[in-house]
N, C-alpha and C positions, 0 to 999 in steps of 0.2 A: 507510596503506592506505585506499583509498576503499571505499565501500559502495554497492551498488545494491539497492533494495527492489522486489520484485515483489509487487503487491497482488492478492490473490485476488478475482476478480470474482464476481458472484452465481452460485451453484453450480447445475449441472445434474446430474441423477442419473448417476453413473458417470463424470463428466468434470469436472475442475477447469480453470479458465482464469485466467491471471494476466497483468497488464500491468506493465511496468517503469515506475517513477515518472519517471525522467530520460532514458530512451532509448526509441526507437520499437520496442520488442520486446514481442511477445505470445506466450505459450506455453500449451500444454494438456497435461494428463496425467491418468491415472485416480486417482492418490493424491498426497498431499502430498510423500511421499518421491520419487516420480517427478517431481513438479513441480520440486523442488529440483534434481534431476539435469538436467532439461530447461532450467532457468534457466541453469545453468553451461554447458551445450552451446550455448545461444543466445548467451551472452556470448562464448564462444570464437569462434563464427562471426562475430559482429558486430565484435569488437575485435581479433581475432587474438592475437598474443603479449602484448598489453597486458592481456589478461583476468586475468592473475595478480596484478595490482595491485588487484583488486576483491574484496570479500567479498560474497557473495550471501545475501540474506535474503528469505524468502517469508513474507508476513504476511497473515493473515485479518483482516477487519473485526471489531472487538470489539463493536460496537453497530450496530443498524439505523438507517437514516436515517428521519426523520419521514415519515409518509405524505403530508403536505401541506407547502406552503411557509409556513404560518403558524408563526411563531416566538413563544415566550413573551416578554412584555414584561419588561424588566429595569428595576427602579426605581433611581433615583439615590439614593445615601445622603443622609440628612437633613443639612442644613447646620446646624451648631451655632453660635449666636451667642455671642460672648464678652461678659460683662457689662462695661459701660463704667464 
């Protein structure tokens, strides 16, 4: 069975919006439960009978993106020299 993930976009009061990762499908609904239902309905409309081979998952972001494009520097591990 294949899986399609709908990622919840930044939230607006009273309305959730999600975008499918691998298909050009965008859905909206007032609650997460309704968003799950809308995802299934959109998949039925988009894929027809093949929708039954997909598992639908709605996922919220767990962390916020940094406010700027500055990324922390990652140091390379120290190279240890072996005694000769």
